[in-house]
N, C-alpha and C positions, 0 to 999 in steps of 0.2 A: 246167902247168895250175894255176890258183890253188886252193889248198886251202880258202880261206874262202868259196867259192861252191858252193852245191848246184846243179849244172847241171840236174839233173832237175826241181828245184823251179822254177828260172828258166825252163826250157823249157816246162813245163806252164802256168806263169803267162802266158808270151808267147803260147802257142797259144790259151789261153782268151780273152785280150784280142783276138787276131786273129779268132777264131771269132765273138766278140761284135760286132766291127766289121762283119764280113760279114753277120751276121744282122740287125743294125740297118739297114744299108744296103738290104737286101732288104725288110725289113718296112715301113720308112718310105717306100719309093719311091713309093707311090701318093698320099701325103699332100701337101697343097698347099705346105707349108713344108719340103719334103724337103731342099733344099740347106742350110737353116739347121739342121735337125736333124743332118744328117751332119757339118756343120762343127763344131757344138757337141760332138758325140761325139768327133771327132778331137781337138779342143782339150782335152776332159776326159781323154782317154787320154794326151795329151802331158803334161798337168799331173799326172796320176796316176803316170806313170813318173818324173817329176821328184820327186814326193813319195816314191815308193818308193826312189829313189836316195839322197835325203837321209836317210830313215829307216834305210836299210841302213848308211850310214856314221856315223850319229849313235849314240854309245854308249848302248845301251838302259838301263843302270843310272841314267842321268840321269832317266828317267821315274819311277823309284821314288822318287827324292829329291824330285820335284815332283808326287807323287801328289795331295796335298791341293789344290794349285793346279789341277791338271787336273780334279779333282772340282768345284771351285768354278766354273771356267770352263764346264764342261758344264752345271751347274745354271743359271748365268747365261744361257747361250744358250737353254736350254729355256724360261726365264722370258721372255726377250726375244721369242721367237717368238710367245708368247701375247699379247704387248702390241702388237708392230708387225708380226707375221707376216702374210703374204698367204694368203688363203683360196682353196682350190681343191678343188672337189667335196666340200665339207663339212669339209675338214681345214684347220686353221691350222698348217701344218707347215713353211713355207718363209719365209726372210728374203730379200727382194729388195734388191740394191744394185748400182749401176753395171751395169745390164742383166744381172746374174748372180743366181742363186738358190742359197741354201744351206739344206740340211735338217739342223738341229742334232741331230736324233735319231740320224742315221747316225754322226756324229762322237762323240756321247755314248755310243754303244754301245762303240766302241773305247776311249774314255776310261774307261768303267766297267770294262772288262777289265783295264786297267792299275791302276786303283784297287783292285779286288778282289784282283788278284795281289799287290799290296803288302800289303794287309790280311792275307791268308792266309799269306804268306811270313813275316811278323813274328810269327805265332802258331803256328809249326810245332810247338812243344812242347805246345800246348793244343788241338790239333784233335780230341781225344777228348772235349771238353766241348761240351754243347749251346750254350753261349754263342757259340762260334765260328760255328756255323751261323746262330744268331739274329743275330749281328752282320753277316753277309753279307746276310741278308734286309733288315736295317735300312738298310744302305748302298744297297740297290736301291730301297727304297720311295719316297724323294723323286724319283728319276729316273723311276720308273714312273708316279708320280702326275702329274708334269708332262707326260709323253708321252701318258698317257690323257686329259689335259685337251685335247689338240689336236683331236680324239681320233685316235690312231694305235695301234689295238689290235694290229695285226700286228707293228709294231716292238716293242711292249711284250712280246709273246709270246716274242721271241727271247732275252730276258733269262733266262727260266726254264732252257732247256738250258745256257746259258752258266754260270749259277750252279751248276747241278747237276754239270756236268762239272768245273768248277774245284774244287768241294768234294771230289769224288771223287779228283781228282788230288792234292789237298792232303792227303789221308789222313783225311778225316772218317769217323767210325764209320758202318757200314752202317745201324744203327738210326736215326741222325740223318738220313741221306739218305732212309731210308724215311719218316721224319716229313715231310720236305720234299715227297716224292712224294705222301704222303697229303694234305697241304694242297692241292697242285695237283689231285689227283684229286677232292677234295671240291668245290673251286671250279669246276673244269670240269664235273664231273658235275651239279652243281646248276644251272648255267647251261644245259647241254644239255637237262636234264630239263624245266626251265621252258619253254624254247623249244619243245620237242617237245610238251608237253602243251597249251601255248597254241595251237599250230597244229592239233593233233589234236582238241581240244575248244575251238574259238574262243569259243563262248558259254557254256561250262561245262556244257552239257547232257550227261547220261549219262556224265560224267567220274567216275572212282573218287574216293573221298574223299581219298586221299593227294595226288592231282593237284590237287584243289580247294584243299586246305590249302596245298600248295606255292605255287600261283599267288597265293593271298592273302598269303602270308608276304612277298612282295616289295613289297606295297603297303599293308599294314595293320599297325598296331603290335602288337596282341595275337598274331596268328600269327607275326610276326617274333620276338617275345620268346620264344614257346614253342619255335620252331625253334632259337633260339640256346641255350636252356637244355636242349634235348633231349639233346645229346651228354653233358652232365654227368650227367643223370639215368640215361642208359643205362650210363655208366661206373660209377656207384655201384651200379646194379643188377647189372651184370656182376661186380663185385668181390664182392658178397654171394653171388651164385650160385656163383662160384668157391670161396669159403670153404666153402659148403655141400658142395661136391664134394671138399673137402680140399686145394684148390690155393690157395696164398697169393699174392696180388697186391697190390703196394704201392699205396696210395690215391693217392700223389703221381704215380706213373707213369700210373695210369688217368686222373687229372684232366689230366695233361699232354696225352695223346692227345685227350681231350675238348676241351681248349682249342684244339688244332690244328684239330679239326673245326669248332668254333664260329667260329674266325678265318677258316677257308676259306669258311664260309657268308656271313660279313660281306663278304669280298672278292668273292664271287659277286654279292651284291646290289649292291654298289658298281659292279662292272664292268658289270652289266646295265643299270643306269641311265645309265652313260656311253656305251653303245653307241648308235649312230645307227640309225634305222629300216632303212636299206638294209643295214646290217651284220647286223642281226637276220634280215632276209629272206634273206640269203645262207646263213646257217646253217640256217634253217628249210627253205629249198629243198633243202639237202643232206640234212637229216634226214627231211623229209616231202615228197618230190618232187611228190605230188599235191595239195599244199596251195595256198592262194591266192597264195603267194609263188613259185609255179613260174616266173614271169617273171624272177625274180632269178637263175635258173639258166641264163639265156641264154648268159652268158659261158662257163660250164663246158661247155655243150652244143656250142657252136661250137668250143671248144678241142679237145674230144674228136673232133669230126668232122675237124678239121684234122690231128690226130695220126694218126687212123685212115686218112685218105686218103693219107698219105705212103707207105704200104707199106714195102717193104724198103729201097729205095734213094732214095725221095723223088721229087718232081716236078722238082727242079732249082732252083738259085738264081734268084731273081726270077720263079719260075713257080708259086708257091703261090696257088691260086684263093681259098681262104678268107681269106687276108690281103690279097691284091691287090684283091679285089672288096669288101672292107670288112665281111665277115661276122664276122671275128674282131676284137673290140675290144681296145684297149690292146696292140696286137700288137708294138710295138717296146719296150714296158716290161714290164708284168707277165706277158704271155703270149708272151714271146719264145721260150720252150721249145717252144710249140706250133708256131711258125713253123719252128723247127729240125726238128721231127718231120715237118712236112708237106713241106718242101723238101729235107731231107737224109735223110728216112726213118728206119727203125729203126736202120740202121747209123750215121747221123749222131747220132741221139739217144743211142745207147749209147756212141758215141765221146766225146760231150760228158760223159756220166756217168763214163767211165773217166778223163778228164782231171781231173775234180773229185776222184775217188777218189785219183788219183796225187798231186794237190796236197795233199790232206788228209793222206795218208800221209807225205809229206815234212815237213809241219808237225809231225806227231807224232814223226818222227825228230829234228827240231830240238829238240822238247820233251825228248826222252830224252837228247840230247847237250848240253843247256844246262848252262853252268858253275855256275848257281845256281838256287835254287828260284823266284825271281821270274821269271826268263826262261822257265823250264819252264812255269809257270802261265799266263803270257801266251800262250804257244804253244797250250796246251790250250784256253784261252778262244777264241782265233782259230779253231782247228779246229772247236770246237762251233758257233761262229757261222756259219762257211762251210757246214758240213754241214747245219745246221738250215734255213738259207735255201734251199739247193738242194732239200732234201726237200720243204719246203712249196711252193716254186714249181713244181717238177716234178710234185708230187702233185696240185696243183689243176689243172694243165693236162691231166692224164689222169683227173681225177674222183675221186681217192682221198681228197681232203679239201676242205673248203669253200674258196671263193675268198678269197684274202688278198692284200693289197697289198704283197707282198714282192718286190723285184727279184731277178733271177738274178745273183749276184755276178760281176762282170767281163764280163758278157754283155749285160744289159739296159741300155737307154738311161737315163742319169741321172748328172749330174756328182758330186753329193754321195755317192752310193753308190760310185762308182768311186774317188773320193779317199779315202774312209774305208777301203775294202777295200785299196787300194794302201798306205795308211799302215800298216794292221795287218800286211800281208804284208812290208812293209819292215822292221818290227820283228822279225818272225820270221827274215828273212834275216840281220839283225844278230845275233840270238841264235845262229844256226848259225855265223856267221863267228867268233864268240868262244868256240866250244866248247873250244878248246885253250888259251885265255888269257883273262885278265880285266883289262880296262883301264878306268880311271876318269878 
């Protein structure tokens, strides 16, 4: 038996791909272009396995040497899709050529993992400095800006756990990781608070003054400036209060946290203005189900009905009523996990979960066994990407989080997602195969 192959990793990968093909074949069967959809999925799987094989045999250290080129190509593709990309449901995310479509954001995510792994591996001795974390964020900003311009908020969100996981694995200080989490918490908290208050008090009547002030801060200069300066004022006041109590706090440290909070607020304002109305309604429908945006929760409601009706063993392949009768939208793409829950039941849904957990565990085994820091960090980034995409997709299908346009890796219909995922997993397989030797 070949020692350069992780047979558990390969087996779980093959089973997930087979699981996905069966799910797509069942979910898309009532659609008018069923034959074309099934043919494209089979072609994408064949191309994906080819890409996986090439990436498995291609020495992964070459990627580190070409990290700058990969970063430049990723940015160029993201710019190109904004110029000549095809629009679909309000997104300009696809490039069409020769009757094929390519979604650059999927490839850019894997490319960014390679670029960030190269950046962090070259700064192994300086990971205790804030500049290392700041540099990782600066690398992500151009990519995130271009993806948000499409706008594809769901794809942009996947970068946050990737950056956080890779920084953690690279040895960043807990305080610096806490600062990154603080920035994300401020940004997300401000956006959710704004959407909640705007839905709860649509006309501003009877709203508490903090809610009114927050809603105005997103549209008026003076409230925005006050909100931006507020963290610095609070930091200065907290320092003086701490000195009064006999506790010494460095002013620079307090101002640093204030700057993170202010930057998080600016990011929240920018992200909210980039969101489309239907994206806002999805979040509002999740936060305030009784609001006027309750119609936006139709997808989530039908998905939960499909999962719940599956019971323990499901209704059987090609027998799901929610999907076959058209109640469940986007059933062969974003809501494929709901189809699995309806037709394969609790046992099938948990079996799919166990396959993902097994695959991610083997990716982490490859990360631990990697012969160098670069390969280890790439594996950590791929594990974070796979885990986050599964959690978000499965979570929205059972109503745990708002609806997001993230496919289920290796299972959902979509050529770009399959190719990008197979590419990333091929690199992981190559890292594992070189755990006992290093070839250039």
